[in-house]
TIVEXVEX-632554 format. One line per field, with one value per residue (C-alpha): residue number from 1; x, y, z. Coordinates in nm, 3 decimals, always signed. Each point is the difference from the previous one (the first is absolute). Example, Ala and Ser with C-alpha at 12.3 -4.5 7.8 and 13.67 -1.06 7.14 Angstrom:
2
resi: (1 | 2)
u: (+1.230 | +0.137)
v: (-0.450 | +0.344)
w: (+0.780 | -0.066)
This chain:
143
resi: (1 | 2 | 3 | 4 | 5 | 6 | 7 | 8 | 9 | 10 | 11 | 12 | 13 | 14 | 15 | 16 | 17 | 18 | 19 | 20 | 21 | 22 | 23 | 24 | 25 | 26 | 27 | 28 | 29 | 30 | 31 | 32 | 33 | 34 | 35 | 36 | 37 | 38 | 39 | 40 | 41 | 42 | 43 | 44 | 45 | 46 | 47 | 48 | 49 | 50 | 51 | 52 | 53 | 54 | 55 | 56 | 57 | 58 | 59 | 60 | 61 | 62 | 63 | 64 | 65 | 66 | 67 | 68 | 69 | 70 | 71 | 72 | 73 | 74 | 75 | 76 | 77 | 78 | 79 | 80 | 81 | 82 | 83 | 84 | 85 | 86 | 87 | 88 | 89 | 90 | 91 | 92 | 93 | 94 | 95 | 96 | 97 | 98 | 99 | 100 | 101 | 102 | 103 | 104 | 105 | 106 | 107 | 108 | 109 | 110 | 111 | 112 | 113 | 114 | 115 | 116 | 117 | 118 | 119 | 120 | 121 | 122 | 123 | 124 | 125 | 126 | 127 | 128 | 129 | 130 | 131 | 132 | 133 | 134 | 135 | 136 | 137 | 138 | 139 | 140 | 141 | 142 | 143)
u: (-0.922 | -0.372 | -0.202 | -0.196 | -0.222 | +0.160 | -0.232 | +0.070 | +0.020 | +0.258 | +0.204 | -0.020 | +0.112 | +0.279 | +0.136 | -0.026 | +0.197 | +0.262 | +0.046 | +0.014 | +0.272 | +0.199 | -0.023 | +0.087 | +0.288 | +0.162 | -0.040 | +0.176 | +0.276 | -0.106 | +0.112 | -0.108 | -0.345 | -0.020 | +0.107 | -0.257 | -0.294 | +0.106 | -0.022 | +0.344 | -0.004 | -0.127 | +0.134 | +0.007 | +0.016 | +0.124 | +0.275 | -0.044 | +0.082 | -0.146 | +0.166 | -0.023 | -0.009 | +0.372 | +0.069 | -0.233 | +0.269 | +0.209 | -0.305 | -0.134 | +0.350 | +0.037 | -0.347 | -0.056 | -0.122 | -0.327 | -0.372 | -0.190 | -0.356 | -0.243 | -0.370 | -0.275 | +0.051 | -0.257 | -0.015 | -0.149 | -0.010 | -0.064 | +0.015 | +0.362 | +0.145 | -0.041 | +0.116 | +0.014 | +0.115 | +0.114 | +0.091 | +0.333 | +0.149 | +0.364 | +0.147 | +0.380 | +0.103 | +0.285 | -0.156 | -0.372 | -0.008 | -0.281 | -0.037 | -0.347 | -0.131 | -0.167 | +0.072 | -0.155 | -0.015 | -0.077 | -0.069 | -0.056 | -0.142 | +0.265 | +0.002 | +0.132 | -0.272 | -0.005 | +0.337 | +0.117 | +0.121 | +0.087 | +0.013 | +0.066 | +0.067 | -0.128 | +0.113 | -0.214 | +0.214 | -0.062 | -0.069 | -0.272 | +0.192 | -0.025 | +0.317 | +0.197 | +0.282 | +0.349 | +0.194 | +0.324 | -0.164 | +0.116 | +0.299 | +0.099 | +0.253 | -0.150 | +0.092)
v: (+0.468 | +0.054 | -0.225 | -0.095 | -0.297 | -0.111 | -0.006 | +0.117 | -0.366 | -0.077 | +0.302 | -0.112 | -0.351 | +0.124 | +0.233 | -0.269 | -0.238 | +0.269 | +0.059 | -0.376 | -0.023 | +0.263 | -0.202 | -0.334 | +0.130 | +0.190 | -0.307 | -0.209 | +0.258 | +0.056 | +0.360 | +0.007 | -0.117 | +0.274 | +0.268 | -0.124 | +0.101 | +0.367 | +0.263 | +0.093 | +0.317 | -0.190 | +0.058 | -0.173 | +0.208 | -0.123 | +0.066 | +0.375 | -0.003 | -0.071 | -0.251 | -0.019 | -0.333 | +0.009 | -0.028 | -0.299 | -0.269 | +0.155 | +0.074 | -0.357 | -0.147 | +0.199 | -0.092 | -0.293 | -0.316 | -0.166 | -0.013 | +0.309 | -0.081 | +0.260 | +0.045 | +0.104 | +0.364 | +0.275 | +0.164 | +0.317 | -0.022 | +0.311 | -0.083 | -0.076 | +0.087 | -0.147 | +0.036 | -0.271 | -0.120 | -0.358 | -0.158 | -0.182 | -0.251 | -0.079 | -0.312 | -0.029 | -0.344 | -0.057 | +0.124 | +0.002 | +0.352 | +0.204 | +0.353 | +0.137 | +0.300 | +0.102 | +0.126 | +0.318 | -0.019 | +0.196 | -0.203 | +0.071 | -0.199 | -0.042 | -0.174 | -0.304 | +0.016 | +0.151 | +0.095 | +0.158 | +0.357 | +0.052 | -0.230 | +0.141 | -0.223 | +0.089 | -0.214 | -0.053 | -0.003 | -0.186 | +0.336 | +0.068 | +0.258 | -0.007 | +0.110 | -0.047 | -0.198 | +0.057 | +0.229 | -0.196 | -0.337 | +0.035 | +0.207 | +0.104 | +0.227 | +0.343 | +0.221)
w: (-2.169 | +0.027 | +0.224 | -0.312 | +0.071 | +0.327 | +0.297 | +0.354 | +0.103 | -0.268 | +0.113 | +0.363 | -0.090 | -0.229 | +0.270 | +0.269 | -0.224 | -0.066 | +0.374 | +0.063 | -0.266 | +0.192 | +0.325 | -0.164 | -0.210 | +0.287 | +0.226 | -0.268 | -0.049 | -0.362 | -0.052 | -0.366 | +0.111 | +0.263 | -0.248 | -0.254 | +0.221 | -0.012 | -0.271 | -0.142 | +0.214 | +0.304 | +0.351 | +0.339 | +0.317 | +0.339 | +0.252 | -0.041 | -0.372 | -0.344 | -0.232 | -0.379 | -0.184 | -0.081 | +0.376 | +0.054 | -0.041 | +0.279 | +0.215 | -0.029 | +0.054 | +0.324 | +0.130 | +0.235 | -0.175 | +0.085 | -0.068 | -0.112 | +0.103 | -0.131 | +0.059 | -0.235 | -0.098 | +0.043 | -0.344 | -0.141 | -0.379 | -0.208 | -0.370 | -0.088 | +0.342 | +0.344 | +0.357 | +0.259 | +0.338 | +0.058 | +0.336 | +0.030 | +0.242 | -0.074 | +0.165 | +0.006 | -0.131 | +0.249 | +0.325 | -0.079 | +0.147 | -0.148 | -0.125 | -0.062 | -0.187 | -0.321 | -0.348 | -0.140 | -0.377 | -0.313 | -0.312 | -0.367 | -0.289 | -0.272 | -0.337 | +0.193 | +0.265 | +0.349 | +0.152 | +0.323 | -0.042 | +0.366 | +0.301 | +0.347 | +0.303 | +0.345 | +0.293 | +0.310 | +0.315 | +0.325 | +0.166 | -0.257 | -0.202 | -0.379 | -0.183 | -0.322 | +0.159 | +0.128 | -0.238 | +0.034 | -0.078 | -0.359 | -0.100 | -0.348 | -0.151 | -0.044 | -0.292)
């Protein structure tokens, strides 16, 4: 898992491609593709909760469908780990209503390349507030 001979530029490009794969696969409804960009213990946080990969199929199924348009991330790479922030504009396919915000990420280099360990969504509201979303936007059975 060592950075070995990879350069900072290769790491930047690899991470940018990984994050682009997230946006494209979730736009296409490809749940396996979305899951593949995370580490096996990866999580996604939004709506006041944190979701493990086993909950992704239900989470993605419950989410509105449309275009996930992401911007170039700001990344801080430190050896085999990284943190980043990536802007997001989501456009609902049926209404063309938009939601805007940003992802806050932690990433790790694995034997299969860079992967997301955590991804946290922050929404930007019309009033200027930044928050994690409406807790009841996605419901699941709690143990």
